[in-house]
Residue frames as qw, qx, qy, qz and C-alpha x, y, z in Angstrom:
[[0.056, 0.013, 0.307, 0.950, 6.59, -18.47, 3.98],
 [0.355, 0.459, 0.516, -0.629, 3.21, -16.78, 4.15],
 [0.484, 0.553, 0.635, 0.239, 0.83, -16.80, 1.23],
 [0.150, -0.225, 0.182, 0.945, 1.25, -13.96, -1.21],
 [0.019, -0.542, -0.730, -0.416, -2.42, -14.14, -2.23],
 [0.041, -0.231, -0.323, 0.917, -3.77, -10.68, -1.57],
 [0.125, -0.352, -0.673, -0.638, -7.07, -11.06, -3.44],
 [0.318, -0.686, -0.642, 0.127, -9.25, -10.62, -0.33],
 [0.302, -0.571, -0.143, 0.750, -7.49, -7.40, 0.62],
 [0.081, -0.108, 0.424, 0.895, -7.47, -5.96, -2.88],
 [0.146, -0.503, -0.769, -0.367, -11.12, -6.91, -3.32],
 [0.292, -0.737, -0.491, 0.362, -11.98, -4.90, -0.21],
 [0.243, -0.425, 0.122, 0.864, -9.91, -1.96, -1.45],
 [0.025, 0.181, 0.644, 0.743, -11.71, -1.99, -4.82],
 [0.253, -0.630, -0.703, -0.211, -15.10, -1.94, -3.07],
 [0.352, -0.495, -0.403, 0.684, -14.15, 0.73, -0.51],
 [0.145, 0.897, 0.326, 0.260, -15.53, 4.22, -0.70],
 [0.399, -0.876, 0.137, 0.233, -12.33, 5.62, 0.82],
 [0.391, 0.774, -0.498, 0.024, -8.89, 6.50, -0.51],
 [0.960, -0.249, 0.121, 0.041, -6.59, 3.49, -0.13],
 [0.272, 0.761, -0.585, 0.071, -2.89, 2.76, 0.06],
 [0.960, -0.119, -0.226, 0.117, -0.78, -0.31, 0.70],
 [0.111, -0.844, 0.466, -0.241, 1.91, 0.24, 3.32],
 [0.902, 0.053, -0.388, 0.180, 4.60, -2.42, 3.67],
 [0.430, -0.846, 0.262, -0.176, 6.37, -2.33, 7.04],
 [0.690, -0.510, 0.489, 0.158, 9.82, -3.50, 8.15],
 [0.790, 0.613, -0.010, 0.006, 11.21, -3.38, 4.62],
 [0.122, 0.794, -0.581, 0.135, 14.75, -3.13, 5.95],
 [0.812, -0.273, 0.502, -0.120, 14.57, -6.74, 7.18],
 [0.070, -0.435, 0.796, 0.415, 17.07, -8.87, 5.23],
 [0.669, 0.178, -0.406, -0.596, 15.32, -10.79, 2.42],
 [0.461, 0.099, -0.879, 0.066, 16.38, -14.15, 3.88],
 [0.037, -0.133, -0.758, 0.638, 14.53, -13.29, 7.13],
 [0.430, 0.093, -0.020, -0.898, 11.28, -12.09, 5.54],
 [0.490, 0.232, 0.811, -0.221, 8.08, -14.09, 5.42],
 [0.539, 0.712, 0.447, 0.050, 6.91, -12.24, 2.30],
 [0.439, 0.038, 0.254, 0.861, 8.52, -10.07, -0.36],
 [0.130, 0.659, 0.360, -0.647, 6.93, -6.61, -0.10],
 [0.133, 0.421, -0.457, -0.772, 7.74, -5.77, -3.73],
 [0.088, -0.120, -0.930, -0.338, 5.95, -8.89, -4.96],
 [0.018, 0.585, 0.737, -0.337, 2.87, -8.08, -2.87],
 [0.094, 0.622, 0.033, -0.777, 2.88, -4.48, -4.12],
 [0.102, 0.221, -0.696, -0.675, 3.14, -5.63, -7.73],
 [0.071, -0.340, -0.929, -0.128, 0.19, -8.02, -7.34],
 [0.011, 0.650, 0.545, -0.529, -1.88, -5.37, -5.56],
 [0.091, 0.522, -0.207, -0.822, -1.18, -2.75, -8.25],
 [0.096, -0.006, -0.837, -0.538, -2.28, -5.20, -10.95],
 [0.110, -0.485, -0.865, 0.062, -5.53, -5.80, -9.09],
 [0.077, -0.861, -0.394, 0.311, -6.27, -2.18, -8.07],
 [0.502, 0.544, 0.169, 0.650, -5.40, 0.47, -10.63],
 [0.009, 0.771, -0.062, 0.633, -3.83, 3.61, -9.21],
 [0.773, -0.595, -0.209, 0.072, -3.11, 2.07, -5.81],
 [0.085, 0.833, -0.438, 0.327, -0.41, 4.00, -3.96],
 [0.918, -0.209, -0.281, 0.189, 2.19, 1.88, -2.22],
 [0.082, -0.855, 0.403, -0.317, 4.75, 2.75, 0.42],
 [0.837, -0.036, -0.468, 0.281, 7.59, 0.80, 2.03],
 [0.347, -0.865, 0.201, -0.301, 8.53, 1.73, 5.59],
 [0.824, 0.068, -0.420, 0.375, 11.66, 0.87, 7.50],
 [0.576, -0.738, -0.125, 0.329, 13.55, 1.77, 10.60],
 [0.592, -0.052, 0.230, 0.771, 16.39, 2.96, 8.38],
 [0.030, 0.353, 0.307, 0.883, 14.13, 5.68, 6.92],
 [0.063, -0.314, -0.707, 0.631, 12.34, 7.16, 9.91],
 [0.302, 0.334, 0.070, -0.890, 10.09, 9.45, 7.87],
 [0.170, -0.010, -0.839, -0.517, 8.73, 6.76, 5.53],
 [0.100, -0.487, -0.856, 0.140, 5.71, 5.97, 7.71],
 [0.032, 0.588, 0.267, -0.763, 4.97, 9.69, 8.10],
 [0.155, 0.267, -0.510, -0.803, 4.92, 10.13, 4.30],
 [0.165, -0.240, -0.918, -0.269, 2.47, 7.25, 3.94],
 [0.090, -0.601, -0.686, 0.400, 0.10, 8.60, 6.60],
 [0.032, 0.525, -0.010, -0.851, 0.39, 12.16, 5.25],
 [0.126, 0.079, -0.701, -0.698, -0.47, 10.96, 1.75],
 [0.162, -0.436, -0.883, -0.069, -3.58, 9.15, 2.95],
 [0.092, -0.643, -0.476, 0.593, -4.72, 12.11, 5.05],
 [0.025, 0.373, -0.287, -0.882, -4.08, 14.53, 2.17],
 [0.148, -0.136, -0.820, -0.537, -6.23, 12.39, -0.06],
 [0.160, -0.566, -0.789, 0.177, -9.06, 12.26, 2.46],
 [0.099, -0.660, -0.281, 0.690, -9.02, 15.99, 3.15],
 [0.117, 0.597, -0.259, -0.750, -8.22, 17.41, -0.28],
 [0.830, 0.444, 0.274, -0.198, -9.21, 14.61, -2.65],
 [0.167, -0.644, 0.625, 0.409, -5.61, 14.11, -3.87],
 [0.822, 0.425, -0.146, -0.350, -5.83, 12.56, -7.35],
 [0.304, 0.547, -0.778, 0.058, -2.58, 10.65, -6.74],
 [0.299, -0.122, 0.860, -0.394, -4.35, 8.38, -4.29],
 [0.222, -0.165, -0.866, -0.417, -6.64, 5.65, -5.55],
 [0.408, 0.130, 0.496, -0.755, -10.34, 6.15, -4.83],
 [0.368, 0.305, 0.875, 0.080, -13.29, 4.12, -5.99],
 [0.335, 0.772, 0.352, -0.410, -15.20, 7.13, -7.32],
 [0.194, 0.770, -0.364, -0.487, -12.59, 7.89, -9.99],
 [0.229, -0.289, 0.888, 0.275, -12.02, 4.39, -11.33]]
């Protein structure tokens, strides 16, 4: 099992001057076969970075990755308040 310590990543997100999101991939993998629990990582990241958007992608939901990318791009282009940015925190 991989470490679920995400403090280095969340520290970088807090310091970033860009909109940020956490995207968990391959979330349709059976829990017994996973190295980490995406929900646990997301929960820890949200506690560390207020307003952080999170997305779970999977092969079962083919549009999930598109929604994540679209949300990030929307935030960059239009300043979407739903996406976490350092200037508003």
